[in-house]
C-alpha positions as a Python dict, from the first residue, in 0.01 Angstrom:
ca = {
    (1, 'M'): (0, 0, 0),
    (2, 'A'): (200, -182, 267),
    (3, 'N'): (219, -25, 613),
    (4, 'L'): (596, 16, 650),
    (5, 'Y'): (570, 81, 1024),
    (6, 'L'): (461, -282, 1060),
    (7, 'K'): (773, -410, 886),
    (8, 'Q'): (972, -658, 1094),
    (9, 'S'): (1325, -789, 1065),
    (10, 'G'): (1400, -1154, 998),
    (11, 'L'): (1474, -1216, 1367),
    (12, 'A'): (1210, -991, 1526),
    (13, 'H'): (1032, -1292, 1676),
    (14, 'L'): (1342, -1370, 1888),
    (15, 'H'): (1299, -1040, 2081),
    (16, 'L'): (1671, -964, 2070),
    (17, 'G'): (1621, -628, 2243),
    (18, 'A'): (1502, -805, 2559),
    (19, 'R'): (1782, -1059, 2525),
    (20, 'A'): (2035, -777, 2505),
    (21, 'L'): (1901, -622, 2826),
    (22, 'A'): (1936, -956, 3003),
    (23, 'D'): (2295, -991, 2877),
    (24, 'R'): (2407, -633, 2945),
    (25, 'N'): (2601, -714, 3263),
    (26, 'R'): (2812, -990, 3115),
    (27, 'T'): (3185, -920, 3140),
    (28, 'D'): (3449, -1015, 2883),
    (29, 'P'): (3225, -1212, 2645),
    (30, 'G'): (3418, -1407, 2383),
    (31, 'V'): (3152, -1353, 2117),
    (32, 'L'): (2911, -1068, 2048),
    (33, 'M'): (2601, -1134, 1837),
    (34, 'R'): (2361, -887, 1680),
    (35, 'E'): (2124, -860, 1389),
    (36, 'L'): (2165, -579, 1136),
    (37, 'P'): (1792, -540, 1072),
    (38, 'T'): (1763, -246, 833),
    (39, 'L'): (1973, -365, 538),
    (40, 'E'): (1827, -385, 189),
    (41, 'M'): (1997, -553, -107),
    (42, 'I'): (2033, -542, -485),
    (43, 'N'): (2178, -814, -706),
    (44, 'L'): (2379, -679, -999),
    (45, 'R'): (2509, -861, -1306),
    (46, 'G'): (2718, -728, -1594),
    (47, 'D'): (3056, -731, -1767),
    (48, 'P'): (3330, -564, -1559),
    (49, 'Q'): (3549, -547, -1871),
    (50, 'N'): (3296, -319, -2037),
    (51, 'S'): (3408, 38, -1973),
    (52, 'Y'): (3055, 168, -2033),
    (53, 'F'): (2924, -64, -1761),
    (54, 'T'): (3180, 46, -1502),
    (55, 'A'): (3143, 412, -1596),
    (56, 'A'): (2764, 390, -1563),
    (57, 'L'): (2803, 240, -1217),
    (58, 'K'): (3052, 502, -1105),
    (59, 'S'): (2800, 770, -1200),
    (60, 'V'): (2560, 619, -944),
    (61, 'N'): (2680, 710, -595),
    (62, 'G'): (3045, 657, -697),
    (63, 'I'): (3010, 278, -707),
    (64, 'I'): (3335, 102, -795),
    (65, 'L'): (3300, -271, -844),
    (66, 'P'): (3536, -507, -665),
    (67, 'I'): (3691, -716, -944),
    (68, 'I'): (3929, -919, -725),
    (69, 'P'): (3749, -1245, -640),
    (70, 'N'): (3602, -1272, -289),
    (71, 'T'): (3650, -908, -191),
    (72, 'F'): (3414, -618, -129),
    (73, 'N'): (3418, -240, -149),
    (74, 'C'): (3245, 10, 76),
    (75, 'V'): (3085, 331, -53),
    (76, 'K'): (3054, 595, 217),
    (77, 'D'): (2918, 451, 543),
    (78, 'H'): (2602, 285, 418),
    (79, 'T'): (2675, 79, 106),
    (80, 'K'): (2878, -238, 60),
    (81, 'I'): (2937, -414, -275),
    (82, 'L'): (3037, -780, -252),
    (83, 'W'): (3192, -987, -532),
    (84, 'L'): (2986, -1305, -583),
    (85, 'G'): (3124, -1420, -918),
    (86, 'P'): (3303, -1295, -1233),
    (87, 'N'): (2991, -1105, -1343),
    (88, 'E'): (2779, -1087, -1026),
    (89, 'W'): (2775, -863, -719),
    (90, 'L'): (2554, -805, -416),
    (91, 'I'): (2493, -447, -309),
    (92, 'I'): (2397, -414, 59),
    (93, 'N'): (2258, -79, 167),
    (94, 'S'): (2159, 42, 514),
    (95, 'L'): (1928, 302, 356),
    (96, 'S'): (1625, 236, 137),
    (97, 'T'): (1736, 82, -192),
    (98, 'K'): (1447, 236, -390),
    (99, 'P'): (1634, 549, -508),
    (100, 'L'): (1954, 350, -572),
    (101, 'F'): (1763, 79, -760),
    (102, 'K'): (1593, 336, -985),
    (103, 'R'): (1922, 510, -1062),
    (104, 'L'): (2092, 180, -1140),
    (105, 'C'): (1809, 74, -1372),
    (106, 'T'): (1828, 407, -1554),
    (107, 'S'): (2205, 393, -1597),
    (108, 'M'): (2200, 25, -1707),
    (109, 'K'): (1903, 35, -1948),
    (110, 'K'): (2117, 41, -2267),
    (111, 'L'): (2367, -217, -2142),
    (112, 'H'): (2365, -596, -2128),
    (113, 'S'): (2313, -619, -1753),
    (114, 'A'): (2065, -714, -1482),
    (115, 'V'): (1959, -521, -1172),
    (116, 'T'): (1737, -715, -932),
    (117, 'E'): (1596, -574, -611),
    (118, 'V'): (1634, -834, -336),
    (119, 'G'): (1487, -606, -70),
    (120, 'D'): (1501, -760, 277),
    (121, 'G'): (1466, -1119, 157),
    (122, 'K'): (1798, -1177, 330),
    (123, 'T'): (1911, -1075, 675),
    (124, 'T'): (2256, -1014, 820),
    (125, 'I'): (2393, -1134, 1152),
    (126, 'R'): (2710, -969, 1283),
    (127, 'L'): (2943, -1190, 1482),
    (128, 'S'): (3236, -1024, 1656),
    (129, 'G'): (3477, -1067, 1944),
    (130, 'P'): (3800, -1256, 2011),
    (131, 'N'): (3639, -1599, 1955),
    (132, 'A'): (3415, -1514, 1659),
    (133, 'R'): (3646, -1690, 1411),
    (134, 'Q'): (3649, -2012, 1618),
    (135, 'V'): (3269, -2015, 1626),
    (136, 'L'): (3240, -1982, 1249),
    (137, 'S'): (3508, -2244, 1193),
    (138, 'K'): (3295, -2505, 1371),
    (139, 'G'): (3052, -2520, 1079),
    (140, 'C'): (3227, -2353, 786),
    (141, 'S'): (3489, -2513, 560),
    (142, 'L'): (3655, -2183, 465),
    (143, 'D'): (4006, -2109, 589),
    (144, 'L'): (3919, -1820, 820),
    (145, 'H'): (4269, -1775, 961),
    (146, 'S'): (4337, -1406, 1021),
    (147, 'E'): (4624, -1410, 769),
    (148, 'E'): (4413, -1574, 497),
    (149, 'F'): (4063, -1430, 531),
    (150, 'L'): (4149, -1064, 569),
    (151, 'P'): (3932, -759, 639),
    (152, 'G'): (3771, -674, 306),
    (153, 'H'): (3734, -1041, 206),
    (154, 'C'): (3402, -1216, 146),
    (155, 'A'): (3288, -1557, 22),
    (156, 'Q'): (2981, -1766, -49),
    (157, 'T'): (2988, -2079, 164),
    (158, 'I'): (2781, -2305, 391),
    (159, 'L'): (2745, -2264, 766),
    (160, 'G'): (2583, -2565, 925),
    (161, 'R'): (2304, -2626, 675),
    (162, 'S'): (2264, -2265, 559),
    (163, 'D'): (2393, -2105, 239),
    (164, 'I'): (2555, -1779, 348),
    (165, 'V'): (2774, -1496, 231),
    (166, 'V'): (3034, -1414, 495),
    (167, 'S'): (3238, -1095, 490),
    (168, 'R'): (3509, -984, 729),
    (169, 'M'): (3467, -619, 815),
    (170, 'P'): (3755, -372, 856),
    (171, 'D'): (3822, -291, 1219),
    (172, 'A'): (4080, -51, 1359),
    (173, 'A'): (4094, -239, 1691),
    (174, 'N'): (4187, -562, 1511),
    (175, 'I'): (3888, -748, 1657),
    (176, 'N'): (3727, -1013, 1438),
    (177, 'I'): (3403, -879, 1287),
    (178, 'F'): (3213, -1106, 1048),
    (179, 'D'): (2887, -1024, 872),
    (180, 'I'): (2683, -1332, 783),
    (181, 'T'): (2418, -1270, 517),
    (182, 'V'): (2159, -1545, 492),
    (183, 'A'): (1814, -1598, 341),
    (184, 'R'): (1542, -1472, 572),
    (185, 'S'): (1387, -1820, 591),
    (186, 'Y'): (1713, -1958, 736),
    (187, 'A'): (1787, -1664, 966),
    (188, 'A'): (1642, -1816, 1285),
    (189, 'Y'): (1819, -2148, 1224),
    (190, 'T'): (2150, -1971, 1160),
    (191, 'W'): (2114, -1758, 1475),
    (192, 'A'): (2037, -2068, 1685),
    (193, 'W'): (2332, -2253, 1531),
    (194, 'L'): (2568, -1965, 1613),
    (195, 'E'): (2439, -1936, 1970),
    (196, 'D'): (2490, -2306, 2026),
    (197, 'A'): (2842, -2297, 1877),
    (198, 'A'): (2931, -1994, 2093),
    (199, 'Q'): (2826, -2139, 2429),
    (200, 'E'): (3177, -2231, 2538),
    (201, 'F'): (3300, -1875, 2473),
    (202, 'E'): (3032, -1684, 2671),
    (203, 'S'): (2828, -1506, 2405),
    (204, 'Q'): (2644, -1177, 2449),
    (205, 'V'): (2353, -1042, 2247),
    (206, 'I'): (2369, -673, 2164),
    (207, 'F'): (2092, -463, 2015),
    (208, 'F'): (2115, -108, 1881),
}
């Protein structure tokens, strides 16, 4: 059995906690960067037009699939469901996905569907602050204008040389908050790319 206390995030080797301490006295940074290290993920495929499929999902933690392309739904404070395609979604959970995965498998077993545990094979970097959109726009071809890419929108795209899923988080203060989900093997490259792109805006690492 694996020793879970030895588990490390995709960016643990960058020692972001120490970086955050060194950056703590920066004033008015244009960009804030942090890793969201405890997220686990499930890939889900099925037919959203099948009422049995949607009903089975709703019976599991009240999951309601986003059916509008490039949008996501939130369930409570710990689960996010992103639209990836007409019959594919990514479930991102800040709690262990084991119980959710088992419940999904049980509810889907008589349906034409697929439930795949991704685990922590991907990591998520949160980019926020008044200049976050400008940083992303340097290496991403999406139209990220605040009137086009709204809170609640998500998309699969390329940032630099990394395949990512970017989602714009709701925020009452109207500050740009983008979550960038990337394969663990590309996490360090993506972090370095973002730091380099954010230099002109005075970036700050945060860790909590």
